[in-house]
VOBA-1610 file (N, C-alpha, C; in pm, whole numbers, padded with zeros to 5 digits, always signed):
BEGIN
Met+15221+12220+11073Met+15246+12110+10979Met+15155+12129+10859Ser+15206+12113+10740Ser+15127+12139+10619Ser+15029+12027+10594Asn+14920+12060+10523Asn+14818+11960+10491Asn+14873+11851+10400Glu+14963+11891+10307Glu+15014+11792+10213Glu+15089+11680+10285Asn+15160+11712+10393Asn+15234+11611+10467Asn+15144+11520+10548Asn+15019+11561+10565Asn+14927+11483+10647Asn+14836+11392+10564Val+14840+11403+10434Val+14746+11330+10350Val+14754+11179+10374Asp+14874+11124+10401Asp+14887+10981+10423Asp+14820+10935+10552Lys+14780+11027+10636Lys+14712+10990+10761Lys+14560+10983+10745Tyr+14515+11015+10626Tyr+14371+11016+10600Tyr+14334+10898+10511Ile+14220+10838+10538Ile+14168+10738+10444Ile+14074+10805+10344Tyr+14035+10927+10374Tyr+13956+11006+10279Tyr+13998+11151+10296Tyr+14032+11217+10188Tyr+14075+11357+10196Tyr+14031+11428+10069Glu+13947+11526+10082Glu+13905+11605+09966Glu+13868+11745+10014Asn+13955+11837+09988Asn+13933+11977+10026Asn+13903+11989+10175Asp+13774+12015+10208Asp+13737+12040+10347Asp+13669+11921+10412Asn+13684+11801+10354Asn+13619+11681+10405Asn+13726+11577+10436Ile+13737+11536+10565Ile+13844+11446+10605Ile+13790+11331+10689Glu+13837+11210+10659Glu+13818+11095+10747Glu+13955+11042+10785Leu+13982+11036+10915Leu+14115+10997+10960Leu+14136+10847+10948Ser+14259+10807+10921Ser+14294+10666+10921Ser+14294+10615+11065Arg+14284+10484+11080Arg+14280+10426+11214Arg+14412+10452+11289Ala+14520+10451+11218Ala+14650+10478+11283Ala+14652+10618+11343Phe+14598+10713+11268Phe+14593+10850+11318Phe+14495+10861+11434Ser+14391+10776+11434Ser+14289+10781+11537Ser+14336+10722+11669Asn+14460+10676+11676Asn+14512+10625+11802Asn+14536+10738+11903Asn+14534+10861+11856Asn+14548+10974+11948Asn+14431+10978+12045Thr+14455+11030+12165Thr+14349+11041+12265Thr+14277+11176+12259Asp+14334+11270+12185Asp+14272+11401+12166Asp+14302+11446+12024Ile+14237+11553+11981Ile+14256+11604+11845Ile+14355+11719+11849Asp+14460+11706+11768Asp+14566+11807+11761Asp+14531+11907+11651Pro+14513+12035+11685Pro+14480+12134+11583Pro+14580+12139+11469Asn+14708+12106+11496Asn+14810+12112+11394Asn+14800+12001+11291Glu+14720+11898+11322Glu+14708+11784+11232Glu+14596+11802+11130Leu+14516+11907+11143Leu+14400+11924+11057Leu+14413+12049+10970Pro+14359+12044+10849Pro+14365+12162+10762Pro+14271+12271+10812Lys+14297+12392+10770Lys+14210+12502+10806Lys+14081+12495+10724Gln+13978+12562+10773Gln+13848+12569+10706Gln+13785+12432+10687Leu+13814+12339+10777Leu+13757+12205+10769Leu+13608+12208+10803Thr+13523+12144+10720Thr+13379+12142+10745Thr+13326+12003+10781His+13390+11897+10731His+13346+11759+10758His+13462+11682+10820Phe+13436+11623+10939Phe+13545+11555+11009Phe+13494+11424+11066Thr+13562+11314+11032Thr+13526+11180+11079Thr+13649+11113+11140Ser+13633+11058+11260Ser+13739+10981+11323Ser+13674+10868+11404Lys+13654+10753+11340Lys+13582+10641+11401Lys+13678+10530+11441Trp+13633+10448+11538Trp+13705+10328+11580Trp+13847+10362+11625Gly+13860+10469+11702Gly+13990+10509+11752Gly+13999+10501+11903Arg+14092+10582+11960Arg+14116+10580+12104Arg+14093+10717+12168Leu+14015+10799+12102Leu+13988+10931+12156Leu+13917+10921+12291Thr+13961+10999+12387Thr+13899+10997+12521Thr+13848+11133+12563His+13917+11240+12526His+13875+11375+12562His+13889+11466+12440Ile+13785+11542+12412Ile+13788+11634+12299Ile+13793+11777+12355Thr+13907+11840+12340Thr+13926+11976+12393Thr+13924+12081+12283Trp+13933+12037+12158Trp+13935+12132+12047Trp+13871+12072+11923Leu+13794+12153+11852Leu+13736+12117+11724Leu+13738+12241+11635Pro+13754+12223+11504Pro+13755+12339+11415Pro+13621+12414+11420Asp+13627+12544+11424Asp+13505+12626+11431Asp+13422+12618+11305Thr+13483+12575+11195Thr+13413+12572+11066Thr+13334+12443+11042Leu+13339+12349+11136Leu+13274+12219+11115Leu+13122+12233+11101Ile+13066+12154+11005Ile+12921+12137+10997Ile+12882+11990+11013Tyr+12982+11900+11002Tyr+12957+11755+11016Tyr+13067+11697+11103Leu+13025+11621+11208Leu+13121+11560+11301Leu+13079+11417+11331Asn+13172+11323+11308Asn+13146+11181+11337Asn+13264+11126+11418Leu+13242+11106+11548Leu+13344+11050+11638Leu+13294+10921+11701Ser+13218+10844+11629Ser+13158+10723+11684Ser+13262+10615+11708Asn+13229+10526+11802Asn+13312+10410+11833Asn+13453+10447+11877Asn+13458+10539+11972Asn+13583+10571+12040Asn+13563+10541+12189Ser+13638+10608+12273Ser+13622+10594+12418Ser+13608+10731+12483Ile+13538+10819+12416Ile+13529+10959+12459Ile+13447+10969+12588Glu+13504+11035+12686Glu+13438+11057+12814Glu+13391+11202+12831His+13454+11294+12757His+13418+11435+12776His+13446+11513+12649Ile+13355+11605+12617Ile+13373+11699+12506Ile+13355+11839+12563Asp+13452+11923+12540Asp+13448+12058+12598Asp+13337+12143+12537Tyr+13322+12138+12405Tyr+13223+12223+12339Tyr+13198+12171+12198Phe+13091+12218+12136Phe+13063+12190+11996Phe+13074+12319+11916Pro+13137+12316+11799Pro+13137+12434+11712Pro+12995+12476+11678Lys+12972+12604+11667Lys+12835+12655+11659Lys+12768+12631+11524Phe+12845+12595+11419Phe+12785+12574+11288Phe+12751+12427+11259Leu+12776+12340+11354Leu+12751+12197+11332Leu+12604+12171+11302Lys+12581+12086+11202Lys+12445+12043+11168Lys+12424+11894+11194Thr+12532+11816+11192Thr+12524+11672+11218Thr+12630+11633+11319Ile+12586+11561+11424Ile+12678+11511+11526Ile+12650+11362+11547Lys+12755+11281+11531Lys+12744+11137+11553Lys+12846+11097+11659Leu+12796+11052+11773Leu+12882+11017+11886Leu+12848+10879+11943Gln+12784+10795+11867Gln+12741+10667+11920Gln+12859+10580+11963Ser+12833+10498+12063Ser+12932+10402+12115Ser+13056+10470+12169Asn+13037+10554+12268Asn+13146+10614+12343Asn+13117+10597+12493Lys+13180+10680+12577Lys+13161+10669+12721Lys+13119+10803+12782Leu+13043+10878+12706Leu+13000+11011+12748Leu+12896+11004+12859Gln+12915+11083+12963Gln+12816+11094+13070Gln+12734+11221+13060Ser+12780+11314+12977Ser+12705+11438+12956Ser+12748+11497+12823Leu+12665+11590+12771Leu+12696+11660+12647Leu+12701+11810+12674Pro+12789+11881+12606Pro+12786+12027+12617Pro+12664+12084+12545Gln+12648+12213+12551Gln+12537+12279+12482Gln+12542+12247+12334Leu+12425+12216+12278Leu+12418+12176+12138Leu+12416+12300+12048Pro+12473+12288+11927Pro+12474+12401+11833Pro+12332+12444+11797Pro+12310+12570+11773Pro+12174+12621+11751Pro+12110+12577+11620Glu+12190+12532+11522Glu+12134+12492+11393Glu+12148+12341+11369Leu+12168+12267+11474Leu+12184+12122+11462Leu+12055+12058+11409Thr+12070+11967+11312Thr+11954+11895+11256Thr+11957+11746+11287Lys+12075+11690+11314Lys+12084+11546+11337Lys+12178+11517+11453Leu+12128+11443+11553Leu+12209+11407+11669Leu+12198+11258+11697Asp+12312+11191+11702Asp+12318+11049+11738Asp+12415+11035+11855Cys+12360+11014+11974Cys+12443+10993+12093Cys+12408+10861+12159Ser+12368+10764+12079Ser+12327+10633+12130Ser+12445+10555+12185Val+12414+10461+12275Val+12512+10371+12336Val+12624+10450+12404Asn+12585+10529+12504Asn+12678+10601+12589Asn+12636+10581+12734Leu+12676+10672+12821Leu+12642+10664+12963Leu+12563+10787+13007Leu+12488+10844+12916Leu+12415+10968+12943Leu+12295+10941+13033Asn+12271+11029+13131Asn+12149+11021+13211Asn+12055+11138+13184Lys+12097+11231+13100Lys+12010+11339+13057Lys+12062+11397+12927Leu+11977+11473+12859Leu+12016+11542+12737Leu+12010+11692+12759Pro+12096+11767+12691Pro+12083+11913+12698Pro+11958+11958+12623Ile+11928+12084+12629Ile+11814+12139+12556Ile+11834+12112+12407Leu+11730+12061+12343Leu+11740+12025+12202Leu+11705+12147+12116Pro+11791+12181+12019Pro+11764+12299+11935Pro+11639+12281+11850His+11574+12390+11817His+11449+12386+11742His+11466+12329+11602Thr+11588+12330+11552Thr+11614+12283+11415Thr+11629+12132+11406Leu+11635+12063+11518Leu+11664+11919+11519Leu+11548+11841+11456Thr+11582+11753+11361Thr+11482+11668+11296Thr+11504+11520+11324Tyr+11624+11484+11366Tyr+11660+11342+11383Tyr+11731+11326+11517Leu+11676+11240+11602Leu+11734+11216+11734Leu+11748+11067+11760Arg+11872+11026+11789Arg+11899+10890+11837Arg+11972+10900+11970Ala+11908+10851+12073Ala+11969+10852+12206Ala+11943+10720+12278Glu+11928+10613+12201Glu+11896+10485+12262Glu+12016+10426+12337Met+11986+10331+12426Met+12087+10257+12501Met+12175+10348+12585Asn+12110+10435+12666Asn+12177+10515+12767Asn+12106+10489+12900Thr+12115+10581+12993Thr+12040+10570+13119Thr+11959+10698+13143Ile+11910+10755+13034Ile+11838+10883+13039Ile+11708+10867+13117Thr+11683+10959+13210Thr+11562+10955+13293Thr+11458+11057+13251Glu+11500+11157+13175Glu+11404+11260+13133Glu+11450+11323+13002Ile+11353+11345+12914Ile+11380+11408+12786Ile+11332+11552+12790Pro+11415+11648+12746Pro+11365+11786+12737Pro+11257+11798+12630Thr+11198+11912+12619Thr+11092+11933+12520Thr+11139+11894+12380Phe+11054+11818+12309Phe+11090+11779+12173Phe+11088+11902+12082Pro+11186+11911+11990Pro+11187+12024+11895Pro+11064+12020+11804Pro+11019+12134+11756Pro+10895+12140+11676Pro+10908+12079+11538Gln+11032+12050+11492Gln+11051+11993+11359Gln+11098+11848+11363Leu+11095+11785+11479Leu+11148+11649+11493Leu+11067+11550+11409Val+11139+11465+11336Val+11077+11366+11248Val+11103+11224+11300Val+11225+11198+11341Val+11265+11065+11388Val+11310+11075+11534Cys+11251+10990+11619Cys+11286+10990+11762Cys+11310+10846+11806Lys+11436+10812+11833Lys+11473+10677+11876Lys+11539+10686+12012Ile+11463+10651+12115Ile+11510+10668+12254Ile+11488+10540+12335Phe+11487+10426+12269Phe+11463+10301+12340Phe+11582+10263+12427Gly+11557+10178+12527Gly+11663+10128+12611Gly+11718+10230+12708Asn+11631+10312+12770Asn+11672+10410+12870Asn+11596+10385+13001Ser+11587+10487+13084Ser+11516+10475+13212Ser+11402+10577+13220Leu+11339+10603+13108Leu+11234+10703+13100Leu+11104+10654+13163Thr+11036+10742+13234Thr+10904+10711+13292Thr+10793+10789+13225His+10827+10896+13156His+10728+10975+13083His+10797+11048+12969Leu+10716+11099+12877Leu+10768+11168+12759Leu+10698+11302+12742Pro+10768+11401+12686Pro+10699+11526+12651Pro+10610+11506+12529Thr+10532+11606+12497Thr+10441+11598+12383Thr+10519+11587+12252Phe+10471+11497+12166Phe+10535+11482+12035Phe+10493+11597+11945Pro+10586+11648+11862Pro+10548+11752+11764Pro+10466+11693+11650Asp+10394+11776+11580Asp+10310+11730+11470Asp+10391+11676+11353Thr+10522+11706+11350Thr+10607+11662+11239Thr+10659+11520+11256Ile+10637+11458+11370Ile+10698+11328+11400Ile+10645+11222+11304Lys+10736+11134+11259Lys+10700+11023+11169Lys+10735+10887+11230His+10846+10881+11301His+10894+10753+11353His+10926+10769+11502Ile+10862+10685+11584Ile+10881+10689+11730Ile+10924+10551+11777Asp+11037+10545+11847Asp+11081+10420+11909Asp+11120+10451+12053Cys+11030+10419+12145Cys+11054+10444+12288Cys+11045+10314+12367Gly+11073+10202+12304Gly+11067+10073+12371Gly+11173+10056+12478Phe+11153+09954+12562Phe+11250+09918+12667Phe+11278+10035+12760Asn+11172+10095+12813Asn+11181+10198+12915Asn+11087+10161+13028Ser+11050+10258+13110Ser+10953+10235+13218Ser+10837+10332+13206Ile+10800+10362+13084Ile+10694+10458+13056Ile+10559+10397+13092Ser+10473+10476+13157Ser+10340+10428+13195Ser+10230+10484+13105Arg+10257+10594+13039Arg+10154+10655+12954Arg+10222+10734+12842Leu+10176+10712+12719Leu+10230+10785+12605Leu+10147+10910+12580Pro+10212+11018+12538Pro+10134+11134+12493Pro+10061+11101+12364Pro+09965+11182+12323Pro+09893+11156+12198Pro+09988+11139+12080Ile+09955+11043+11994Ile+10036+11016+11876Ile+09984+11103+11761Pro+10065+11194+11708Pro+10016+11288+11605Pro+09977+11219+11476His+09883+11279+11407His+09848+11233+11274His+09969+11250+11183Gly+09998+11150+11103Gly+10116+11151+11019Gly+10223+11056+11066Thr+10210+11007+11190Thr+10307+10910+11241Thr+10298+10781+11160Ile+10414+10725+11124Ile+10419+10605+11040Ile+10454+10481+11122Thr+10550+10491+11213Thr+10589+10376+11295Thr+10588+10415+11442Leu+10538+10324+11524Leu+10537+10343+11669Leu+10583+10215+11735Asn+10690+10224+11814Asn+10741+10109+11888Asn+10748+10148+12036Cys+10661+10088+12117Cys+10664+10113+12261Cys+10676+09982+12337Glu+10732+09879+12274Glu+10740+09748+12337Glu+10826+09750+12462Ser+10801+09652+12549Ser+10876+09636+12674Ser+10868+09758+12763Asn+10750+09820+12766Asn+10713+09918+12868Asn+10597+09856+12945Ala+10629+09779+13047Ala+10528+09695+13112Ala+10416+09773+13177Asn+10438+09902+13203Asn+10336+09981+13273Asn+10235+10046+13179Ile+10257+10038+13049Ile+10160+10094+12955Ile+10039+10002+12946Val+09921+10054+12975Val+09798+09973+12973Val+09706+10013+12859Glu+09730+10127+12796Glu+09642+10168+12686Glu+09713+10270+12597Leu+09661+10281+12475Leu+09701+10387+12383Leu+09579+10475+12360Asn+09597+10604+12379Asn+09483+10694+12364Asn+09432+10700+12221Asn+09522+10692+12127Asn+09482+10703+11987Asn+09582+10632+11898Ile+09536+10591+11781Ile+09622+10536+11677Ile+09588+10608+11549Pro+09678+10694+11498Pro+09647+10769+11375Pro+09630+10675+11257Asn+09543+10712+11165Asn+09519+10625+11050Asn+09633+10625+10950Thr+09739+10703+10978Thr+09858+10701+10893Thr+09959+10595+10937Leu+09933+10532+11052Leu+10031+10438+11109Leu+10043+10313+11022Lys+10167+10274+10996Lys+10195+10154+10916Lys+10249+10040+11001Glu+10321+10071+11109Glu+10379+09967+11193Glu+10354+10001+11339Leu+10306+09901+11413Leu+10278+09918+11556Leu+10339+09802+11632His+10422+09834+11732His+10492+09732+11811His+10461+09757+11959Ile+10383+09668+12019Ile+10341+09685+12159Ile+10372+09560+12242Ser+10460+09475+12195Ser+10489+09351+12268Ser+10543+09382+12408Arg+10511+09292+12501Arg+10557+09302+12640Arg+10510+09431+12708Thr+10390+09476+12674Thr+10324+09583+12747Thr+10203+09521+12818Ser+10126+09605+12887Ser+10006+09555+12956Ser+09879+09599+12885Ile+09890+09628+12757Ile+09775+09674+12679Ile+09678+09558+12655Lys+09552+09581+12690Lys+09448+09479+12672Lys+09357+09510+12553Ile+09330+09638+12532Ile+09240+09679+12424Ile+09304+09796+12351Leu+09290+09796+12218Leu+09342+09904+12136Leu+09228+09978+12067Pro+09250+10106+12036Pro+09156+10172+11946Pro+09160+10104+11810Lys+09067+10141+11725Lys+09064+10080+11592Lys+09194+10106+11519Ile+09253+09999+11465Ile+09380+10014+11395Ile+09353+10044+11248Pro+09446+10112+11181Pro+09425+10150+11041Pro+09409+10029+10950Leu+09326+10045+10848Leu+09297+09936+10756Leu+09421+09889+10681Tyr+09509+09981+10647Tyr+09624+09947+10564Tyr+09753+09937+10644Met+09744+09913+10774Met+09865+09893+10854Met+09931+09762+10812Ser+10063+09762+10797Ser+10132+09646+10740Ser+10200+09559+10844Ala+10225+09610+10965Ala+10297+09531+11066Ala+10240+09559+11203Phe+10215+09451+11277Phe+10156+09463+11411Phe+10221+09359+11501Asn+10298+09404+11599Asn+10368+09314+11691Asn+10303+09325+11829Phe+10234+09220+11872Phe+10164+09223+12001Phe+10205+09104+12088Lys+10321+09047+12063Lys+10366+08929+12136Lys+10379+08959+12286Phe+10330+08864+12368Phe+10336+08874+12514Phe+10259+08996+12566Thr+10141+09018+12511Thr+10049+09118+12564Thr+09919+09049+12599Pro+09840+09104+12692Pro+09713+09040+12731Pro+09596+09081+12642Leu+09623+09110+12516Leu+09515+09147+12426Leu+09407+09039+12422Tyr+09282+09081+12426Tyr+09171+08986+12421Tyr+09170+08915+12286Trp+09142+08786+12293Trp+09144+08708+12169Trp+09026+08740+12079Asp+08917+08792+12139Asp+08807+08831+12050Asp+08847+08953+11967Phe+08941+09034+12020Phe+08995+09143+11940Phe+09074+09087+11823Leu+09152+08981+11849Leu+09228+08918+11741Leu+09135+08860+11637Cys+09026+08800+11683Cys+08928+08746+11588Cys+08872+08860+11504His+08849+08974+11567His+08792+09088+11496His+08885+09135+11386Ile+09013+09155+11420Ile+09103+09208+11318Ile+09136+09101+11214Ser+09127+08971+11251Ser+09154+08869+11151Ser+09044+08862+11048Val+08925+08906+11085Val+08814+08908+10990Val+08809+09040+10914Ile+08827+09153+10988Ile+08814+09284+10926Ile+08932+09317+10837Tyr+09053+09280+10884Tyr+09174+09317+10812Tyr+09231+09196+10740Pro+09252+09206+10610Pro+09296+09091+10531Pro+09441+09056+10553Ser+09497+08979+10459Ser+09629+08920+10479Ser+09743+09020+10465Asn+09715+09150+10452Asn+09824+09247+10443Asn+09881+09281+10580Ile+09818+09233+10687Ile+09871+09258+10822Ile+09963+09142+10858Asn+10083+09174+10903Asn+10180+09072+10940Asn+10209+09076+11088Leu+10233+08959+11144Leu+10271+08947+11285Leu+10422+08936+11295Tyr+10486+09033+11362Tyr+10631+09032+11378Tyr+10667+08970+11511His+10763+08879+11511His+10813+08818+11634His+10948+08876+11668Asp+10963+08932+11789Asp+11093+08981+11837Asp+11162+09070+11735Thr+11106+09188+11713Thr+11164+09280+11617Thr+11236+09393+11688Phe+11327+09458+11619Phe+11393+09574+11676Phe+11421+09673+11564Met+11449+09798+11603Met+11476+09901+11505Met+11626+09920+11488Tyr+11669+09928+11364Tyr+11809+09959+11335Tyr+11812+10058+11220Glu+11884+10169+11241Glu+11885+10278+11144Glu+11740+10319+11117Asp+11695+10311+10990Asp+11561+10361+10958Asp+11464+10249+10920Ser+11493+10127+10959Ser+11406+10017+10920Ser+11390+09920+11035Phe+11288+09835+11025Phe+11265+09729+11122Phe+11326+09600+11068Ile+11402+09531+11152Ile+11462+09404+11113Ile+11386+09292+11186Thr+11343+09189+11111Thr+11269+09079+11170Thr+11363+08965+11201Ile+11367+08923+11329Ile+11457+08816+11371Ile+11393+08680+11351Asp+11270+08668+11394Asp+11205+08538+11401Asp+11105+08517+11288Gly+11115+08595+11182Gly+11028+08576+11069Gly+10895+08646+11084Ile+10814+08639+10979Ile+10685+08706+10977Ile+10577+08602+10954Thr+10472+08605+11037Thr+10360+08513+11025Thr+10235+08593+10996Asn+10159+08551+10900Asn+10036+08621+10867Asn+09940+08616+10985Leu+09889+08732+11024Leu+09805+08741+11143Leu+09676+08662+11128Met+09618+08664+11011Met+09493+08591+10990Met+09516+08441+11007Glu+09624+08390+10947Glu+09654+08248+10960Glu+09685+08213+11105Tyr+09759+08299+11172Tyr+09792+08277+11312Tyr+09667+08269+11397Ser+09573+08361+11373Ser+09450+08364+11452Ser+09367+08238+11427Ile+09359+08196+11301Ile+09280+08076+11270Ile+09340+07953+11337Val+09472+07940+11330Val+09538+07825+11394Val+09511+07825+11544Phe+09526+07942+11605Phe+09501+07950+11748Phe+09357+07917+11783Leu+09263+07969+11708Leu+09121+07944+11737Leu+09086+07796+11719Asn+09149+07731+11622Asn+09126+07587+11604Asn+09179+07510+11725Lys+09296+07548+11772Lys+09350+07483+11892Lys+09260+07510+12012Leu+09214+07632+12025Leu+09126+07667+12135Leu+08997+07588+12130Ser+08942+07569+12010Ser+08818+07493+11994Ser+08838+07347+12033Arg+08951+07289+11991Arg+08978+07149+12027Arg+09000+07134+12176Phe+09070+07228+12235Phe+09090+07224+12380Phe+08958+07234+12454Arg+08872+07324+12410Arg+08742+07341+12475Arg+08658+07213+12464Glu+08664+07151+12350Glu+08589+07026+12331Glu+08639+06918+12426Gln+08771+06902+12434Gln+08826+06802+12524Gln+08798+06835+12670Tyr+08804+06963+12701Tyr+08779+07004+12840Tyr+08639+06967+12885Tyr+08540+06999+12803Tyr+08402+06972+12843Tyr+08369+06822+12838Leu+08436+06751+12749Leu+08417+06606+12747Leu+08466+06543+12877Met+08579+06589+12925Met+08631+06537+13051Met+08548+06583+13171Lys+08507+06709+13167Lys+08435+06766+13281Lys+08299+06700+13299Tyr+08227+06673+13188Tyr+08090+06621+13197Tyr+08081+06476+13149Arg+08194+06404+13158Arg+08195+06267+13108Arg+08095+06179+13179Asp+08094+06179+13314Asp+08003+06092+13389Asp+07857+06130+13366Lys+07829+06260+13365Lys+07692+06305+13340Lys+07646+06266+13200Phe+07738+06278+13106Phe+07704+06242+12969Phe+07676+06092+12956Arg+07756+06011+13021Arg+07734+05866+13017Arg+07600+05829+13079Tyr+07566+05895+13189Tyr+07437+05868+13253Tyr+07322+05910+13162Trp+07337+06029+13103Trp+07232+06076+13012Trp+07218+05984+12893Leu+07329+05939+12837Leu+07325+05850+12721Leu+07255+05719+12754Trp+07278+05667+12876Trp+07214+05543+12916Trp+07064+05562+12938Glu+07031+05668+13012Glu+06891+05689+13048Glu+06806+05733+12929Lys+06860+05814+12842Lys+06779+05873+12735Lys+06789+05801+12602Val+06894+05724+12582Val+06913+05663+12451Val+06922+05512+12458Arg+07023+05463+12526Arg+07050+05320+12520Arg+06946+05238+12596Arg+06911+05276+12718Arg+06815+05200+12796Arg+06678+05193+12729Pro+06620+05305+12684Pro+06490+05295+12613Pro+06498+05207+12489Thr+06610+05215+12417Thr+06624+05132+12297Thr+06626+04984+12332Ile+06703+04951+12436Ile+06713+04810+12478Ile+06579+04760+12531Glu+06515+04841+12616Glu+06386+04799+12673Glu+06281+04780+12566Asp+06284+04865+12465Asp+06185+04852+12358Asp+06210+04728+12274Lys+06338+04703+12243Lys+06368+04591+12155Lys+06346+04456+12223Tyr+06383+04446+12352Tyr+06376+04317+12420Tyr+06258+04305+12517Ser+06160+04389+12502Ser+06043+04379+12590Ser+05956+04260+12550Pro+05883+04197+12646Pro+05792+04084+12614Pro+05686+04122+12513Ala+05641+04247+12516Ala+05539+04289+12421Ala+05591+04282+12279Asn+05718+04318+12260Asn+05777+04312+12127Asn+05793+04167+12083Leu+05830+04081+12177Leu+05842+03938+12145Leu+05707+03879+12106Lys+05600+03919+12176Lys+05464+03868+12147Lys+05422+03908+12006Leu+05456+04031+11966Leu+05422+04076+11832Leu+05494+03994+11726Leu+05620+03961+11755Leu+05695+03879+11660Leu+05638+03737+11651Leu+05599+03682+11766Leu+05543+03545+11767Leu+05408+03540+11696Asp+05333+03649+11704Asp+05202+03651+11637Asp+05215+03648+11486Thr+05335+03675+11435Thr+05355+03674+11289Thr+05385+03532+11237Met+05401+03434+11329Met+05432+03297+11286Met+05311+03235+11216Glu+05337+03172+11101Glu+05230+03103+11028Glu+05197+02968+11093Asn+05300+02903+11148Asn+05280+02773+11213Asn+05349+02779+11348Ser+05272+02783+11452Ser+05327+02798+11587Ser+05408+02678+11631Glu+05395+02566+11562Glu+05469+02447+11601Glu+05594+02426+11514Asp+05621+02520+11422Asp+05738+02509+11335Asp+05862+02559+11411Glu+05948+02468+11449Glu+06065+02501+11531Glu+06165+02589+11456Glu+06180+02563+11326Glu+06275+02640+11247Glu+06232+02787+11236Glu+06103+02808+11212Glu+06052+02944+11204Glu+06063+03015+11340Phe+06040+02940+11449Phe+06050+02997+11583Phe+06194+03045+11612Asn+06294+02963+11570Asn+06434+02999+11592Asn+06472+03126+11515Lys+06421+03142+11395Lys+06448+03262+11316Lys+06392+03387+11384Ile+06272+03374+11440Ile+06213+03491+11510Ile+06291+03526+11635Met+06338+03425+11706Met+06418+03452+11826Met+06550+03518+11792Glu+06611+03476+11681Glu+06735+03541+11638Glu+06710+03688+11601Lys+06599+03711+11536Lys+06564+03847+11498Lys+06538+03934+11621Trp+06475+03872+11720Trp+06443+03947+11844Trp+06569+03981+11921
//
């Protein structure tokens, strides 16, 4: 079938770059006769694809996201970008040797194939992956949250963004210098971070068991520690040392290349001050209740009783009576008694 007769089936068509229309995407597999030769970019989203048995050998870009794909026979060897998010894949074939970007998030994967050395961008979140192969030496972005991971391989020195939240990780490997964002929230078994590079801008450790952190960078802009047992004296420390450029994020998550805040941002310094004021008032009320009877006894014995005894003692009355000019003057006597 000629390419010209197929143009109406594309929502985008330009030489070797094609995006299929939704009507065309109702197919469950890709028909070689429906595609032009020498195709390099191919997109077929929101369709009904279930099995991929053929792909053009010339492809360098492939986007089959939001289908129902359960199996892919192979990947063309020249592919550099693969997007397969939101399908039903349980495994992936061998990855192309020059692949730079892989997105296989929201599938049914329990493992990944060996990652090529050229890979710089990895998204594999929301699967059931139990183990990650060695990270490629050029990896920059690693988003693997929402899996069943218990440990991670060593991060390469090129890494900039790490999101490994919502797993069962107990210990993170060292965080390389140059890392900008780190999200390890909802890993309840993590009790410490070995290091925090001074290049870090965002740190998310909510719902972990971390109690103490290494010194955090002076110019870090976001710190999410909700539902962690961090010592409050540590919070006091950072509220004094680090000014209002540090923000407290509530219930944040990563989407694409940015952090989205659901519950707003509260200044950490203001938050700490409010909490400490509440803590101070609570402590005051607590000790007032705890030592109320002792305090009342002490107040009576040390303050009120001596004051009363001194004021109403006979000796004090005698001194007042000695000041009378006329001891028989009843009016003057009444004034002294009122004074006493």
